C-alpha positions, 0 to 999 in steps of 0.5 A: 228512252234511255241509252246506256253505256259501259264505262272502263274500255268502252267509253275510256280508252287505257291505251296510253295509260296503260304503258305509263303506268307499267313504266312507273311499277315494273321494269318490264324486259324489251319484248314485252308489248306494252298493252294490256293482254301483253303486261298480263300475259308476262306478269301471269306467265312469271308467277306474278299474278298479285303484281298484275292485280295491284297494276289494276288497281293502279290502273282503273284509280290513279292512272285513269288519269292518263285516260281518254275517251275513246275517239268520237265518243264524245260527240257521240253521246252528245248526239243521242242527248241531242235526239231526247235520250237519256244517257245512263253510264252502268259498270261493273267496278268494285269501290277498292282494289283486290290488293295493293293501296286502298284507292277509291276507284268510284270516286277516280272514275267520277273525277275523269267523267267530270274533265272528260264527259263534257260538251258545250261546257254542260255535263253529258252525264248527271251524277244521279245517272252514273252507277258503279256496281260491284258484281256483274249481276247488279250490273245487269240487274241496273240495266234493266232498272232504269229500263235501257233501250240501248246499251253498248258494252264491249263484253259479249259475256254481259251482254250475253248473260241470261238475265240481260233484259231482252228488250234492250237492244245489244251494241258490242263495242269491239273496237279491235275486231276480237270478238268473232262469236255469233252475236245474230241476236246484238243490234249492232258491233261496232269498231268505233264510235262513229258507227254509233250514231248510224244506228239509232 
């Protein structure tokens, strides 16, 4: 039995990293919210799309070291492994940013996993169970290939994709309750990792 996990914004919480990276890169007005949506809105409104793209490269590259796992994520993954399930990460993550310094985004993510996703001095994910894919299509096909029985993601667009495997039980991670679309074909919608263990 295989339990699959998205990575960015599902396991990785960037709330603390975002304002730190923004303060290093920009001199933002005091009324701009130092959140991902606030910074994105300000930059795009001011025709600074390239700055927004470079910000994402920094955030998902060196900036990931300021990020932490969501509360309860490590313990939940640990409990899933104790049930005898294989745990895999399947993530849509380009190898290099579209603009700015050519950080190896896969390398930074693997380093973060090594430092943050462990319990009892053991890795929660073996290197062969971590998949970073360059396109959403490859991500979905990999979810099918590794035969995930469960998959948790923060993006409805992935879970509702017409090519998403029907046999895989969908779990939407929505910590801010942003999603109000029809989720009738989902196994569950959870706002915290502590909720996940109750639906297995």
